[in-house]
N, CA and C atoms as an extended XYZ file, in Angstrom:
534
Properties=species:S:1:pos:R:3:atomname:S:1:resname:S:1:resid:I:1 pbc="F F F"
N        69.967        0.308       18.268 N   MET     1
C        69.233        1.278       17.185 CA  MET     1
C        69.699        2.583       18.257 C   MET     1
N        70.443        2.547       19.033 N   ALA     2
C        70.487        3.215       20.388 CA  ALA     2
C        71.811        4.356       19.636 C   ALA     2
N        72.729        3.886       19.456 N   THR     3
C        73.532        4.270       18.763 CA  THR     3
C        73.819        4.744       17.165 C   THR     3
N        72.463        4.469       16.415 N   ASN     4
C        71.824        5.380       15.683 CA  ASN     4
C        71.435        6.607       15.903 C   ASN     4
N        70.073        6.621       16.946 N   ASN     5
C        69.393        7.861       17.131 CA  ASN     5
C        70.640        8.514       18.009 C   ASN     5
N        71.564        8.021       18.447 N   ALA     6
C        72.551        8.915       19.436 CA  ALA     6
C        73.707        9.405       17.489 C   ALA     6
N        74.077        8.363       17.253 N   GLY     7
C        74.544        9.780       16.177 CA  GLY     7
C        73.541       10.662       15.002 C   GLY     7
N        72.388       10.543       14.948 N   SER     8
C        71.698       11.577       14.460 CA  SER     8
C        71.300       12.660       15.577 C   SER     8
N        71.708       12.307       16.565 N   SER     9
C        70.773       13.919       17.727 CA  SER     9
C        72.102       14.114       17.705 C   SER     9
N        73.679       13.651       17.725 N   SER    10
C        74.846       14.262       17.252 CA  SER    10
C        75.090       14.778       16.616 C   SER    10
N        74.753       14.659       15.474 N   LEU    11
C        74.318       15.003       13.748 CA  LEU    11
C        74.178       16.284       13.860 C   LEU    11
N        72.829       16.489       14.313 N   ARG    12
C        71.766       17.174       14.418 CA  ARG    12
C        72.220       18.465       15.614 C   ARG    12
N        72.804       18.139       16.387 N   THR    13
C        73.338       19.199       17.482 CA  THR    13
C        74.941       19.940       16.692 C   THR    13
N        75.667       19.255       15.924 N   HIS    14
C        76.282       19.843       15.213 CA  HIS    14
C        76.028       20.549       13.714 C   HIS    14
N        74.924       20.372       13.109 N   LEU    15
C        74.668       21.074       11.794 CA  LEU    15
C        73.685       22.257       12.509 C   LEU    15
N        73.092       21.844       14.359 N   LEU    16
C        72.453       22.954       14.263 CA  LEU    16
C        73.765       24.141       15.032 C   LEU    16
N        74.627       23.773       15.563 N   ALA    17
C        75.439       24.845       15.756 CA  ALA    17
C        75.837       25.667       14.561 C   ALA    17
N        76.417       24.675       13.818 N   GLY    18
C        77.124       25.035       12.823 CA  GLY    18
C        76.474       26.264       12.277 C   GLY    18
N        75.027       25.743       12.064 N   CYS    19
C        74.374       26.800       11.159 CA  CYS    19
C        74.369       28.475       12.200 C   CYS    19
N        74.040       28.080       13.444 N   PHE    20
C        74.405       29.049       14.412 CA  PHE    20
C        75.155       30.409       14.707 C   PHE    20
N        76.141       28.991       14.243 N   ALA    21
C        77.701       30.071       13.810 CA  ALA    21
C        77.694       30.861       12.830 C   ALA    21
N        77.881       29.906       11.762 N   ILE    22
C        77.048       31.316       10.887 CA  ILE    22
C        77.020       32.014       10.756 C   ILE    22
N        75.096       31.918       11.470 N   SER    23
C        74.358       33.044       11.102 CA  SER    23
C        74.918       34.482       12.017 C   SER    23
N        75.328       33.975       13.253 N   LEU    24
C        76.074       35.060       14.227 CA  LEU    24
C        76.874       35.901       13.491 C   LEU    24
N        78.038       35.144       12.850 N   SER    25
C        79.065       35.408       11.994 CA  SER    25
C        78.468       36.160       11.154 C   SER    25
N        77.450       36.095        9.893 N   VAL    26
C        77.186       36.747        9.254 CA  VAL    26
C        76.097       37.824        9.598 C   VAL    26
N        75.744       38.343       10.524 N   LEU    27
C        74.885       39.409       11.490 CA  LEU    27
C        75.582       40.281       11.348 C   LEU    27
N        76.663       40.796       12.159 N   PRO    28
C        77.411       41.611       12.467 CA  PRO    28
C        78.292       42.555       10.765 C   PRO    28
N        78.226       41.177       10.107 N   LEU    29
C        78.975       41.574        8.328 CA  LEU    29
C        77.789       42.548        7.960 C   LEU    29
N        76.386       42.148        8.344 N   ALA    30
C        74.870       42.560        7.528 CA  ALA    30
C        75.106       44.395        7.737 C   ALA    30
N        75.411       44.361        9.204 N   ALA    31
C        75.322       45.995        9.483 CA  ALA    31
C        76.597       46.277        8.969 C   ALA    31
N        77.278       46.375        8.607 N   GLN    32
C        78.299       46.608        7.827 CA  GLN    32
C        78.522       47.455        6.474 C   GLN    32
N        78.794       48.376        6.318 N   PRO    33
C        78.701       48.316        4.589 CA  PRO    33
C        79.409       47.626        3.791 C   PRO    33
N        78.666       47.435        2.806 N   VAL    34
C        79.547       46.418        1.671 CA  VAL    34
C        80.764       46.904        1.211 C   VAL    34
N        81.920       46.154        1.267 N   SER    35
C        82.953       46.448        1.362 CA  SER    35
C        84.046       45.286        0.753 C   SER    35
N        85.004       45.288        0.198 N   LYS    36
C        85.653       44.109       -0.592 CA  LYS    36
C        86.158       43.115        0.783 C   LYS    36
N        86.775       43.198        1.866 N   PRO    37
C        86.839       42.244        2.862 CA  PRO    37
C        85.442       42.052        2.974 C   PRO    37
N        84.610       42.474        3.579 N   VAL    38
C        83.096       41.452        4.103 CA  VAL    38
C        82.767       40.675        2.436 C   VAL    38
N        83.035       40.778        1.295 N   LEU    39
C        82.948       39.608        0.545 CA  LEU    39
C        84.179       39.172        0.183 C   LEU    39
N        84.972       39.316        0.649 N   ALA    40
C        85.958       37.563        0.450 CA  ALA    40
C        85.506       37.701        2.696 C   ALA    40
N        85.046       37.555        2.747 N   ALA    41
C        84.503       37.033        4.137 CA  ALA    41
C        83.562       35.872        4.216 C   ALA    41
N        82.480       36.771        3.348 N   GLU    42
C        81.349       35.572        2.314 CA  GLU    42
C        81.605       34.129        2.240 C   GLU    42
N        82.358       34.696        0.830 N   GLU    43
C        83.352       33.720        0.358 CA  GLU    43
C        83.712       32.552        0.750 C   GLU    43
N        84.607       33.230        2.136 N   GLU    44
C        85.033       32.277        2.597 CA  GLU    44
C        83.999       31.138        3.788 C   GLU    44
N        82.852       32.218        4.383 N   LEU    45
C        82.086       31.562        4.808 CA  LEU    45
C        81.372       30.623        4.077 C   LEU    45
N        81.146       31.013        2.705 N   GLN    46
C        80.208       30.101        1.700 CA  GLN    46
C        81.037       28.751        1.054 C   GLN    46
N        82.481       28.882        1.195 N   SER    47
C        83.204       28.279        1.105 CA  SER    47
C        83.316       26.989        2.627 C   SER    47
N        83.547       27.418        3.437 N   ASP    48
C        83.729       27.080        4.818 CA  ASP    48
C        82.262       25.979        4.703 C   ASP    48
N        80.781       26.829        4.848 N   ALA    49
C        79.996       25.778        4.503 CA  ALA    49
C        79.728       24.816        3.549 C   ALA    49
N        80.213       24.968        2.252 N   GLU    50
C        80.198       24.439        1.332 CA  GLU    50
C        81.119       23.148        1.697 C   GLU    50
N        82.301       23.386        2.336 N   LEU    51
C        83.067       22.433        3.118 CA  LEU    51
C        82.328       21.229        4.035 C   LEU    51
N        81.742       21.985        4.792 N   TYR    52
C        81.393       21.834        6.654 CA  TYR    52
C        80.140       20.511        5.434 C   TYR    52
N        79.258       20.872        4.583 N   CYS    53
C        78.487       20.054        3.695 CA  CYS    53
C        78.936       18.764        2.993 C   CYS    53
N        79.969       18.899        2.566 N   LYS    54
C        80.196       17.944        1.706 CA  LYS    54
C        81.400       17.161        2.800 C   LYS    54
N        81.757       17.516        3.779 N   ASN    55
C        82.184       16.697        5.104 CA  ASN    55
C        81.496       15.814        5.928 C   ASN    55
N        80.332       16.292        5.964 N   ILE    56
C        79.294       15.469        6.418 CA  ILE    56
C        78.211       14.923        5.674 C   ILE    56
N        78.377       15.002        4.290 N   ALA    57
C        77.034       14.166        3.587 CA  ALA    57
C        77.041       13.145        3.464 C   ALA    57
N        78.197       11.916        3.798 N   ALA    58
C        78.097       10.392        3.799 CA  ALA    58
C        77.674        9.957        5.616 C   ALA    58
N        77.972       11.162        6.445 N   SER    59
C        77.433       11.039        7.447 CA  SER    59
C        75.726       11.466        7.544 C   SER    59
N        74.948       12.372        6.575 N   ALA    60
C        74.108       12.345        6.644 CA  ALA    60
C        73.242       11.547        5.874 C   ALA    60
N        74.027       11.161        4.747 N   GLU    61
C        73.153        9.783        4.011 CA  GLU    61
C        73.267        8.478        4.772 C   GLU    61
N        74.426        8.379        5.443 N   GLU    62
C        74.385        6.881        6.445 CA  GLU    62
C        73.097        7.451        7.538 C   GLU    62
N        72.556        8.436        8.085 N   ALA    63
C        71.420        8.923        8.935 CA  ALA    63
C        70.366        8.704        8.400 C   ALA    63
N        69.936        9.461        7.439 N   ARG    64
C        68.530        9.493        6.606 CA  ARG    64
C        68.654        7.496        6.062 C   ARG    64
N        69.464        6.654        5.801 N   LEU    65
C        69.796        5.041        5.375 CA  LEU    65
C        69.121        4.805        7.192 C   LEU    65
N        69.788        4.886        7.769 N   SER    66
C        69.252        4.155        8.917 CA  SER    66
C        67.950        5.001        9.495 C   SER    66
N        67.508        5.769        9.439 N   TRP    67
C        66.377        6.848        9.724 CA  TRP    67
C        64.966        5.386        8.589 C   TRP    67
N        65.139        5.463        7.529 N   GLN    68
C        64.553        4.823        6.697 CA  GLN    68
C        64.764        3.366        6.804 C   GLN    68
N        65.841        3.004        7.224 N   THR    69
C        65.876        1.206        7.455 CA  THR    69
C        64.732        1.328        8.851 C   THR    69
N        64.972        1.774       10.180 N   TRP    70
C        64.277        1.579       11.050 CA  TRP    70
C        62.670        1.896       10.446 C   TRP    70
N        62.295        3.323        9.666 N   GLN    71
C        60.932        3.209        9.257 CA  GLN    71
C        60.540        1.652        9.223 C   GLN    71
N        61.340        1.301        8.266 N   LEU    72
C        60.347        0.010        7.174 CA  LEU    72
C        60.238       -0.864        7.901 C   LEU    72
N        61.575       -1.320        9.117 N   VAL    73
C        61.277       -2.001       10.292 CA  VAL    73
C        59.845       -1.985       10.750 C   VAL    73
N        59.906       -0.821       11.358 N   SER    74
C        58.486       -0.198       11.838 CA  SER    74
C        58.008       -1.048       11.236 C   SER    74
N        57.373       -0.330       10.356 N   LEU    75
C        56.303       -0.855        8.986 CA  LEU    75
C        56.151       -1.971        8.923 C   LEU    75
N        57.143       -2.908        9.238 N   GLU    76
C        56.744       -4.166        8.671 CA  GLU    76
C        56.358       -4.982       10.173 C   GLU    76
N        57.021       -4.514       11.575 N   ALA    77
C        56.447       -5.046       12.528 CA  ALA    77
C        55.034       -4.659       12.631 C   ALA    77
N        54.497       -3.341       12.041 N   LYS    78
C        53.106       -3.403       12.009 CA  LYS    78
C        52.205       -3.969       10.881 C   LYS    78
N        52.616       -4.083        9.892 N   VAL    79
C        51.860       -5.052        9.220 CA  VAL    79
C        51.776       -6.799        9.623 C   VAL    79
N        53.074       -7.280       10.520 N   ARG    80
C        53.222       -8.710       10.867 CA  ARG    80
C        51.970       -8.283       12.052 C   ARG    80
N        51.608       -7.239       12.618 N   GLN    81
C        50.605       -7.811       13.495 CA  GLN    81
C        49.126       -7.656       12.848 C   GLN    81
N        48.982       -6.924       11.727 N   GLN    82
C        47.927       -6.663       11.320 CA  GLN    82
C        47.696       -8.243       10.903 C   GLN    82
N        48.845       -9.266       10.289 N   VAL    83
C        48.306      -10.077        9.572 CA  VAL    83
C        47.967      -11.394       10.529 C   VAL    83
N        49.077      -11.375       12.175 N   GLU    84
C        48.365      -11.932       12.967 CA  GLU    84
C        46.884      -11.830       13.567 C   GLU    84
N        46.758      -10.310       13.323 N   LYS    85
C        45.269      -10.064       13.935 CA  LYS    85
C        44.215      -10.512       12.794 C   LYS    85
N        44.378      -10.420       11.844 N   LEU    86
C        44.025      -11.645       10.560 CA  LEU    86
C        43.709      -12.529       10.821 C   LEU    86
N        44.941      -13.165       11.228 N   GLU    87
C        44.868      -15.021       10.979 CA  GLU    87
C        43.886      -15.492       12.330 C   GLU    87
N        44.466      -14.359       13.572 N   ARG    88
C        43.363      -14.806       14.537 CA  ARG    88
C        41.513      -14.797       14.092 C   ARG    88
N        41.484      -13.617       13.537 N   LYS    89
C        39.783      -13.554       13.627 CA  LYS    89
C        39.634      -14.412       12.405 C   LYS    89
N        40.505      -15.136       11.226 N   GLN    90
C        40.203      -16.051       10.584 CA  GLN    90
C        39.740      -17.547       11.446 C   GLN    90
N        40.495      -17.760       12.324 N   GLN    91
C        40.380      -18.680       13.293 CA  GLN    91
C        39.058      -19.144       13.544 C   GLN    91
N        38.685      -17.835       14.509 N   GLU    92
C        37.640      -17.585       15.023 CA  GLU    92
C        36.493      -17.468       14.277 C   GLU    92
N        36.213      -16.723       12.778 N   PHE    93
C        35.203      -17.239       11.807 CA  PHE    93
C        35.073      -18.851       11.812 C   PHE    93
N        36.565      -19.390       11.336 N   GLU    94
C        36.211      -21.078       10.673 CA  GLU    94
C        35.318      -22.064       11.705 C   GLU    94
N        36.064      -21.188       13.280 N   ALA    95
C        35.541      -21.648       14.889 CA  ALA    95
C        33.991      -21.759       14.965 C   ALA    95
N        33.268      -20.622       14.461 N   TRP    96
C        32.452      -19.983       14.447 CA  TRP    96
C        31.435      -21.028       13.389 C   TRP    96
N        32.011      -20.916       11.702 N   VAL    97
C        31.045      -21.202       10.751 CA  VAL    97
C        30.872      -23.012       11.416 C   VAL    97
N        32.100      -23.544       12.088 N   GLU    98
C        31.985      -25.138       12.330 CA  GLU    98
C        30.733      -25.144       13.620 C   GLU    98
N        31.231      -24.246       14.490 N   ARG    99
C        29.528      -24.608       15.904 CA  ARG    99
C        28.366      -24.055       15.091 C   ARG    99
N        28.657      -23.202       13.870 N   ARG   100
C        27.345      -23.362       13.528 CA  ARG   100
C        27.066      -24.386       12.216 C   ARG   100
N        27.461      -24.814       11.783 N   GLU   101
C        27.115      -26.276       10.720 CA  GLU   101
C        26.660      -27.150       12.186 C   GLU   101
N        27.484      -27.686       13.088 N   ARG   102
C        27.103      -28.887       14.019 CA  ARG   102
C        25.670      -28.005       14.096 C   ARG   102
N        25.617      -27.093       14.442 N   LEU   103
C        24.101      -26.426       15.338 CA  LEU   103
C        23.080      -27.088       14.487 C   LEU   103
N        23.394      -26.490       13.483 N   LEU   104
C        22.181      -26.186       11.820 CA  LEU   104
C        22.266      -27.921       11.682 C   LEU   104
N        23.060      -28.989       11.350 N   SER   105
C        22.616      -30.100       11.268 CA  SER   105
C        21.961      -30.826       12.663 C   SER   105
N        22.003      -30.147       13.967 N   GLU   106
C        21.277      -30.585       14.913 CA  GLU   106
C        20.261      -30.601       14.622 C   GLU   106
N        19.796      -29.313       14.710 N   VAL   107
C        18.656      -28.997       13.825 CA  VAL   107
C        17.508      -29.636       13.017 C   VAL   107
N        18.652      -29.594       11.996 N   GLU   108
C        17.908      -30.577       11.237 CA  GLU   108
C        17.690      -32.102       11.178 C   GLU   108
N        18.557      -32.496       11.498 N   GLY   109
C        18.032      -33.816       12.681 CA  GLY   109
C        16.448      -33.930       13.514 C   GLY   109
N        16.810      -32.770       13.992 N   HIS   110
C        15.479      -32.760       15.274 CA  HIS   110
C        13.765      -32.425       14.196 C   HIS   110
N        14.366      -31.302       12.969 N   VAL   111
C        13.620      -30.976       12.379 CA  VAL   111
C        12.550      -32.133       11.431 C   VAL   111
N        13.116      -33.081       11.463 N   VAL   112
C        13.151      -34.566       10.037 CA  VAL   112
C        12.410      -34.561       11.058 C   VAL   112
N        12.738      -35.179       12.456 N   SER   113
C        12.594      -36.102       13.348 CA  SER   113
C        10.695      -35.315       13.859 C   SER   113
N        11.002      -33.994       14.094 N   ILE   114
C         9.578      -33.715       14.507 CA  ILE   114
C         8.671      -33.853       13.129 C   ILE   114
N         9.121      -33.563       12.002 N   VAL   115
C         8.381      -34.097       10.993 CA  VAL   115
C         7.864      -35.175       10.272 C   VAL   115
N         8.778      -36.012       10.786 N   SER   116
C         8.028      -37.729       10.788 CA  SER   116
C         7.100      -38.213       11.385 C   SER   116
N         7.041      -37.524       12.355 N   ARG   117
C         5.906      -37.589       13.581 CA  ARG   117
C         5.026      -36.754       13.473 C   ARG   117
N         4.759      -36.193       12.907 N   MET   118
C         3.954      -35.554       12.557 CA  MET   118
C         2.241      -36.580       11.412 C   MET   118
N         1.099      -35.885       11.327 N   ARG   119
C         0.502      -36.533       10.851 CA  ARG   119
C         0.674      -35.830        9.174 C   ARG   119
N         0.305      -36.736        8.042 N   PRO   120
C         0.893      -36.384        6.658 CA  PRO   120
C         0.363      -35.097        6.621 C   PRO   120
N        -1.371      -34.983        6.868 N   GLU   121
C        -1.286      -33.709        6.794 CA  GLU   121
C        -0.820      -32.499        7.012 C   GLU   121
N        -0.588      -32.322        8.440 N   THR   122
C         0.165      -31.495        8.825 CA  THR   122
C         1.358      -31.282        8.496 C   THR   122
N         2.072      -32.163        8.382 N   ALA   123
C         3.361      -32.146        8.051 CA  ALA   123
C         3.610      -30.975        6.235 C   ALA   123
N         2.630      -31.734        5.514 N   ALA   124
C         2.093      -31.270        4.359 CA  ALA   124
C         1.991      -29.571        4.329 C   ALA   124
N         1.151      -29.623        5.297 N   ALA   125
C         0.969      -27.955        5.305 CA  ALA   125
C         2.234      -27.416        5.761 C   ALA   125
N         2.794      -27.740        6.834 N   GLN   126
C         4.108      -27.101        6.738 CA  GLN   126
C         5.075      -27.017        6.098 C   GLN   126
N         5.915      -28.147        5.570 N   LEU   127
C         6.569      -28.193        3.995 CA  LEU   127
C         5.614      -27.203        3.436 C   LEU   127
N         4.956      -27.367        2.657 N   ALA   128
C         4.332      -26.549        1.804 CA  ALA   128
C         4.714      -24.772        1.809 C   ALA   128
N         4.397      -24.188        2.911 N   THR   129
C         4.399      -23.231        3.370 CA  THR   129
C         6.185      -22.549        3.307 C   THR   129
N         7.512      -23.743        3.290 N   THR   130
C         8.866      -23.408        3.539 CA  THR   130
C         9.472      -23.291        2.096 C   THR   130
N        10.587      -22.701        2.579 N   ASP   131
C        11.359      -22.813        1.198 CA  ASP   131
C        11.856      -24.211        0.756 C   ASP   131
N        11.786      -24.152       -0.893 N   GLU   132
C        11.985      -25.095       -1.517 CA  GLU   132
C        13.591      -26.060       -1.035 C   GLU   132
N        14.736      -25.541       -0.633 N   GLU   133
C        15.240      -26.225       -0.120 CA  GLU   133
C        15.604      -26.638        0.600 C   GLU   133
N        14.777      -25.970        1.918 N   THR   134
C        14.374      -26.535        3.276 CA  THR   134
C        13.465      -28.151        3.292 C   THR   134
N        12.331      -27.591        2.583 N   ALA   135
C        11.358      -28.938        2.342 CA  ALA   135
C        12.121      -29.944        1.413 C   ALA   135
N        12.502      -29.775        0.722 N   MET   136
C        13.476      -30.563        0.236 CA  MET   136
C        14.490      -31.226        0.702 C   MET   136
N        15.670      -30.594        1.812 N   GLY   137
C        16.280      -31.292        2.387 CA  GLY   137
C        15.836      -32.337        3.391 C   GLY   137
N        14.315      -31.908        4.111 N   VAL   138
C        13.695      -32.549        4.786 CA  VAL   138
C        13.085      -33.650        4.356 C   VAL   138
N        12.809      -33.949        3.237 N   LEU   139
C        11.890      -34.706        2.643 CA  LEU   139
C        13.069      -35.879        2.522 C   LEU   139
N        14.197      -35.524        1.655 N   LEU   140
C        14.952      -36.713        1.282 CA  LEU   140
C        15.777      -37.138        2.459 C   LEU   140
N        15.863      -36.996        3.500 N   LYS   141
C        15.665      -37.767        5.527 CA  LYS   141
C        14.910      -38.254        5.606 C   LYS   141
N        13.702      -37.779        5.238 N   LEU   142
C        12.041      -38.693        6.163 CA  LEU   142
C        12.656      -40.338        5.393 C   LEU   142
N        11.989      -41.164        5.684 N   LYS   143
C        12.008      -42.425        5.583 CA  LYS   143
C        11.022      -42.500        4.313 C   LYS   143
N        11.420      -42.897        2.770 N   ALA   144
C        10.337      -43.098        1.277 CA  ALA   144
C         9.170      -43.129        2.269 C   ALA   144
N         8.878      -43.778        2.745 N   ARG   145
C         7.444      -44.121        2.839 CA  ARG   145
C         6.395      -42.787        3.410 C   ARG   145
N         7.344      -42.284        4.504 N   VAL   146
C         6.863      -41.338        5.126 CA  VAL   146
C         6.395      -39.783        4.658 C   VAL   146
N         7.654      -40.101        4.167 N   ALA   147
C         7.936      -38.491        2.726 CA  ALA   147
C         7.043      -39.086        2.112 C   ALA   147
N         6.386      -39.919        1.021 N   SER   148
C         5.701      -40.204        0.286 CA  SER   148
C         4.109      -40.035        0.326 C   SER   148
N         3.847      -40.473        1.641 N   ASN   149
C         2.546      -40.043        2.305 CA  ASN   149
C         2.472      -38.554        2.636 C   ASN   149
N         3.481      -37.440        3.246 N   ILE   150
C         3.673      -36.269        3.276 CA  ILE   150
C         3.495      -35.618        1.468 C   ILE   150
N         3.788      -36.186        0.789 N   LEU   151
C         3.840      -35.832       -0.754 CA  LEU   151
C         2.217      -35.745       -1.476 C   LEU   151
N         1.630      -36.935       -1.046 N   ASP   152
C         0.430      -37.261       -1.316 CA  ASP   152
C        -0.784      -35.642       -0.770 C   ASP   152
N        -0.030      -35.866        0.634 N   GLU   153
C        -1.350      -34.545        1.749 CA  GLU   153
C        -0.983      -33.385        0.695 C   GLU   153
N        -0.087      -33.190       -0.423 N   MET   154
C         0.239      -31.813       -0.540 CA  MET   154
C        -0.124      -31.594       -1.510 C   MET   154
N        -0.696      -30.251       -2.217 N   ASP   155
C        -0.652      -29.346       -3.627 CA  ASP   155
C        -0.509      -30.304       -4.624 C   ASP   155
N        -0.580      -30.677       -5.366 N   PRO   156
C        -0.018      -31.668       -6.986 CA  PRO   156
C         0.838      -30.554       -7.485 C   PRO   156
N         0.813      -29.324       -7.267 N   ALA   157
C         1.647      -28.954       -8.376 CA  ALA   157
C         3.067      -28.539       -7.189 C   ALA   157
N         2.968      -27.977       -5.868 N   ARG   158
C         3.990      -27.945       -5.434 CA  ARG   158
C         4.835      -29.610       -5.233 C   ARG   158
N         4.016      -30.404       -4.841 N   ALA   159
C         4.617      -31.866       -4.631 CA  ALA   159
C         5.538      -31.941       -5.583 C   ALA   159
N         5.278      -32.199       -7.049 N   ALA   160
C         5.916      -31.939       -8.768 CA  ALA   160
C         6.783      -31.403       -8.681 C   ALA   160
N         6.872      -29.847       -7.882 N   GLN   161
C         7.974      -29.045       -7.698 CA  GLN   161
C         9.171      -29.945       -7.190 C   GLN   161
N         8.577      -30.413       -5.877 N   LEU   162
C         9.356      -30.710       -4.753 CA  LEU   162
C        10.115      -32.140       -5.806 C   LEU   162
N         9.659      -32.853       -6.232 N   THR   163
C         9.694      -34.149       -6.146 CA  THR   163
C        10.528      -33.408       -7.463 C   THR   163
N        10.510      -32.859       -8.912 N   GLN   164
C        11.527      -32.772       -9.396 CA  GLN   164
C        12.603      -32.048       -8.975 C   GLN   164
N        12.390      -31.327       -7.427 N   ALA   165
C        14.154      -30.884       -7.052 CA  ALA   165
C        14.746      -31.714       -6.303 C   ALA   165
N        13.915      -32.827       -5.951 N   MET   166
C        14.428      -33.848       -5.433 CA  MET   166
C        15.389      -34.747       -6.670 C   MET   166
N        14.655      -35.239       -7.165 N   VAL   167
C        15.491      -36.019       -8.387 CA  VAL   167
C        16.116      -34.851       -8.860 C   VAL   167
N        16.555      -34.137       -9.336 N   GLY   168
C        17.777      -33.618       -9.756 CA  GLY   168
C        18.498      -33.054       -8.835 C   GLY   168
N        18.281      -33.018       -7.341 N   PHE   169
C        19.391      -33.256       -6.385 CA  PHE   169
C        20.163      -34.970       -6.070 C   PHE   169
N        19.023      -35.891       -6.484 N   THR   170
C        19.792      -37.148       -6.134 CA  THR   170
C        20.526      -37.316       -7.471 C   THR   170
N        19.893      -37.315       -8.607 N   ASP   171
C        20.618      -37.669       -9.652 CA  ASP   171
C        21.758      -37.105      -10.189 C   ASP   171
N        22.837      -38.300       -9.921 N   PRO   172
C        23.988      -37.833      -10.547 CA  PRO   172
C        24.269      -37.224      -11.461 C   PRO   172
N        24.130      -37.219      -12.774 N   GLU   173
C        24.234      -36.664      -13.666 CA  GLU   173
C        23.916      -35.559      -14.324 C   GLU   173
N        22.642      -35.203      -13.331 N   GLY   174
C        22.137      -33.445      -13.456 CA  GLY   174
C        20.921      -33.580      -14.409 C   GLY   174
N        20.694      -34.890      -15.035 N   ALA   175
C        19.472      -34.881      -15.813 CA  ALA   175
C        18.391      -34.087      -15.529 C   ALA   175
N        17.794      -34.387      -14.655 N   GLY   176
C        16.654      -33.709      -13.273 CA  GLY   176
C        15.254      -34.174      -13.674 C   GLY   176
N        15.317      -35.149      -14.296 N   GLY   177
C        14.067      -35.692      -14.915 CA  GLY   177
C        14.042      -37.293      -14.575 C   GLY   177
N        13.051      -38.078      -15.018 N   PHE   178
C        12.584      -39.252      -14.524 CA  PHE   178
C        13.577      -40.039      -16.078 C   PHE   178
């Protein structure tokens, strides 16, 4: 990289010096009246400029390609950093989801334990106010005798709805009925 920067810097210096020299040589000519020798000098200057451009064209193209390559390498490094950052975020997210799932399973186990120790009419009142999935999950984890006592204490429509949901959930065919 250091040689490319030095080459680019040297190239720029030569270009600036050439342009400056051309502009200095043209300024005195512009102040003089136009005559045949001035035109010949301008043609000579143009041909010198063209020669200079032709001589440095390969170096200029090489410098441009070197600069573009450096830009691509720089962008690739930035993309790699972003990918690594996203991978770290994904790992953090997966760890958070795992921790959340563990906590939910522990809480769910505690809720089932608490509901199983409640009187059936109190547990029925509690489950009647929860959403269908939560109530169904708790009832499925309770012992059959405790779950039937709770369903017996519920409003018949709500008990039928939960029973139907549990049958559909446990039925491998997905028939959802008796």
